[in-house]
N, C-alpha and C positions, 0 to 999 in steps of 0.2 A: 638728604630733606634740603631745601632751597631755603636762602633766608628767609623769604616770603611765608612760606610753610613754618619755620620755625617761628617767627612771630605769633601766626595763628594758633601754632600748639600751646605756646603761651600765655596767650589769651585765654586759650580753652579752661586753664588752670585757675587763673584770676575769677573767670566766672563762678566757678565751683569752690571757691575760697570758703571755708567752713565745712565743707562735706569730706573734702581728703587733703592729703598732701600730695602734690603732683611733681614731677621734675619736669626740668623745662624743656627735655625731649619727648615728654609723654610717655613715659616710664612706670612700671610699676609704683605706686607709692600706698599709705596708709590710709583705709576706707572705712569710718569707723559708721558709715550708715547705709551703703548697700554691700551687702557681702557677694551678691550676684547680679548676672544682667544676663535678661533673656529674650529674644526677638521674634516676633511673629509676623505674617503678612507676605509681603512680595518682594521683588527685587532689588527695593530700595534699601532693605535689610538683609537679604540673604549673603551668606558667608562661604556657599559653596554646597547647599543641600540637594541641587540640581544634576551634581556630578556624574553619579552613578543611574540616573532615569535613561528612560528609553524615550527621548525629547529633544527637538531642535533649540528649545528654550535653554540653552544652557552654554557657557562660557569659559570653559576649561581649558583653553588655546590661547596662544599668543594672536594678536597684540595685547588681550588683557592680560592685565598683570603686571604691566610695561613698567609701571614705577611701584610696585609692590615689593617690600623687604623681598630681596633676592632674584625680582623680576621674574617671580612665577604666576601663573596663570591659576589660581585657585577655585575659581568658580565662583568670584564676586565680580558683578557687573560695572566695572570700570577699570580705569586704570591702574588705581589702586586700593586703599582702603575704603570702606564705605562706612556710612553712619554708624551701625553695630559696633564695629572696631573704634571708632573716633570715640564713643561715648564710654566704652570700658577703659581705655587708653586717658580720657581725659579724668573720669574718676579713680584711677590710681588702681585698677582691679588688676588688670593683664594689658597685654599687648593689642591683642588679638580675640575677639569673640569666635569661637570654634564651631564650626556646624554640628549639628547632632549627630548627621549621617556621615560623617569623616571617617573613614575608615584607620584613622591614627588617634581617635579620641581616647582618652585616657582616663583612668579614674581620678588623676589627680586634677583634671580639667573640669570635671562636673560639677564639685561644689561653686564653683563660682561662676557657672551659669554658660548656655550652649545658644545658639541661633537655630531655630526652627524654620523660619522664614524662606519661603520657595519662589525662586523668580517666575514670573508666568502668574502666578496665583492671586487669588481675590475672594471677596466676601460671598459671592455668587456661586456655588459649585459649577456652574458653567463653565466659569471661566477656566478654573483650573483643568475640568475634563478637556475643553478647547486643547488645551496645550499640552497634556499629559504631565502636569505636574502636581504637586502636591498639596491638596486644598486645606483650607484654615481646619476643617474639621479632621483631618489627618493628622495635621499638626497639633491637634488638641489630643490627639490618642498618642502621638509621641511624647507628648509631655506628660500624659500619664506613664507611660514606661519610663522616661528620665526619673521620675519621682520613685517611684521603685527603685530603680538603680541609685539614685540617691540617698535612699533611706538603707539601704545595704552598706552603702560607704560610710556615712556620718551616723545613721542611727535615727529613729524615726523621730524624736525630739528636736535635735539640732537639724533635722531636714526641714520641720516646720519651721524653724526660726528663719531660716535659710529664704523659705517661699515668702514668708511674711515679711522679709525684709528687703527683698530681693527687686530690683528693678524690670519693669515687664514694658518692652516696646513694641507698638503695634503699629504697623503701617498697611493699610487695605484702602480700595477703592480705586486707584490708578487702574488696574488692568478692568477692571467691572467696567467701567466708564468708557477707556479707550478703546478698548477690544470689543469685550462684548457687547456692548449697548450701540457705540457710535460706529466702530469699524464691520465687526461681524454680523452686526445687528440680530443678535440672538433672542433679544428681548423684544418682542413688539408691541411695548407698553408704553404709555406716556411717561416721559421721564420724570416727574415728580413722585411718580407712585414708583417707578423704578428705585429711585434716591431714597424714599422712605423703606425700601425692602431691605437695601443695603445698610441703612442706618440701624435698623433693627437688627439686622444681622450681627453687626457690628457689637450694639449693647449686648446682644446674647452671648457672644464669644467672650466678652470681658466677663459676664454674670458665671459664665462657665469656670473661668481661670480663677475668680474669686471662690468659685464653690470647691476648689483644689488647694486654696492658699495663698493665693497672689493677694496684695494689699496695697501696691505702689503703679500704678500706669502710668506712660505716656502714650497717648493715643497721635499719631502725625495726619495733617490734613493731607490731601493729595497736594501734587504738583501743578504748576498753570500747564494743564495738560493741552492746551490749544499752541503752547509755544514751544513743545516738543520739538527736535527736527522732522521727526516721522509726520506730525502733525502739519506742520509747513510744506513740506513736500522737498523735492531735491534742488528748488531755487532759494529753497532759505529765505522766503519772503514774509509775508505778513501771518501773524499767529491765526489760528483757527479760532474764530469767537463762540461756535457752536461747542465746542468741548470746553474753553474756558467759563462760559456761562455755566454748562453742566456740571463742570469741578467747584465752582463756587457755590452754587445751589446746593450739591452734596456736603460742601464743607461745611454751610451754614445750618443744616440739620443736624450734623453730626454734632457739631461745637453746641448747640441746644441742648441734643438727648443726653450729650455727655456729661454736661452742667447738671442735668437732673439724676442722672443716673450717681453722679458724685456724692449727692446727698442722700441717695438711699442707701448705700453700700456701708456699713457700719466698720469704723475703723479702717476705712479705704480712701484713699487719695487716687481720684482719675483726673488727670491734666490734659486737655487738648492742649496740641501744638500747632499754631498756623505756620507752615512752611512755604505755604502758595503765595503770601506776600512778599516775603524776604527774597524766594528766587524771582519772583515776578519783577522785584527790584535790580536784582544781579541782571536777569536778562535784558533789562531795558538801559540800564546805565553799566555796562560790563567795565566800563575805564575806569571808576572810582574804585572800583577794587582790582585794580589791575590787570584784568581780562582783556582779548582783544576782540574775540569771536564768540557770539551768543545765541547765532540763527542757525549754524550748522555744526555739524559732528566733527570730530578728532576724526574719527575713524569710519569704516563703513561705508561711506558715500550717502547715498539715501536709502539703503537697507536697513532696516532695524538694529541688527546685530553686525558687529564687527566682521570683516573676512577673514580667514584664517591667513597666521603666518604673516599678519601686518602689512597687508595689501591695503593701498588706499588710507595709510595712518599719517595724521600729522605728523612734524618732526618734536614740535613741544606741547604738549596736552595741557602744560599748565596757564596755556593762554587762553586755551577753552573752556566756555562754560560746560558744554556737554563732550561727553567722550565718545557713545554710539549716540543713534538716534534717539534712545529714549532714557538714556543714563548720564547721568553730570560725571564730571571729572572727581576725583578726589581732593582737589583744591576747593572746586564749587561746593561740597560736601562741608569744606571746612568753613568756609565764609558763608554760605547761608542756612545750612541746615544743622549742623550739630549746634552752632552758638545758642539758636532757637530753644532747640531740647534743652540745653545747658540752663540756659534762662529760666525756663519752666521748672528745672529741678530745683533750682536757687530759691525761686518765689514759691514754688508748692509743697517741697518735701524740707529743706531749710528750716523755713517759716514754723512749719507744722509740726516739725519733729525735735527741733533746737531750741 
């Protein structure tokens, strides 16, 4: 860990002071509020569920994982950890959030949470179908399987307590807007109509998780999709206004519906987290946080994902906001995404439960 990332790790522990006891290195601590974390949605939170799929949308090969512990490519769409990992690390639950489909997943991992997110997935079933990945409805079915396994390990009463008190992270909408609607054009309807469909799907998904015992939710906005390197093209010039405007419209609708839903689910807290704003600020002013490049990716050139075996990979990913053409570096996640989530945890859950 670089000196800069060490400071960021310490900052994350300070943000959640009152929830947990963290070590300065982000190691396991004592967490009295959240016994487990679960993640759903897309590649922002995927910790390796695509590895065994017959799809090109996976990254279990070098140079992915270049800065991950042990330098391993684990199926995370980054050079290192993703927000799912950073949150369990900061909350002192464990160092990494394992993927539900990881063949090495053990009964010991089960009670403290797993990740169900699948890179390339979205709220629209067409999004997952287009890329051959796990749809959110399939993720929900996997979660039902998980609950049965959890009950077998800790008993029904303890399983209910885990689900009621766990943190549920959800990231969706990125691929639906950027790929299904704008690139592949699989939905030929006005965007406001499509946005409403996506938001309804998101609230239905949260309701389904609630019916299964979930009570504490963090729902992420999309990233500024028009400023991803894939949207700018190989020149890395201007952000694509159409994509950013679509993302902003969806985020506004999602925020409004989340606020309404939060008032209707008894004994539940549903917090919307804006990561669009902090990430756009990082892209527009990278030097303020010690970054050098924010318009092109560290690896892969102008292609969406990195090419195998490290071809066209920059020597120092910590200087870059983006790892590949669609995904941030670990350091960018630590600077712009994880703190936004942890602030929401601090304000929404600490205030309400302590």
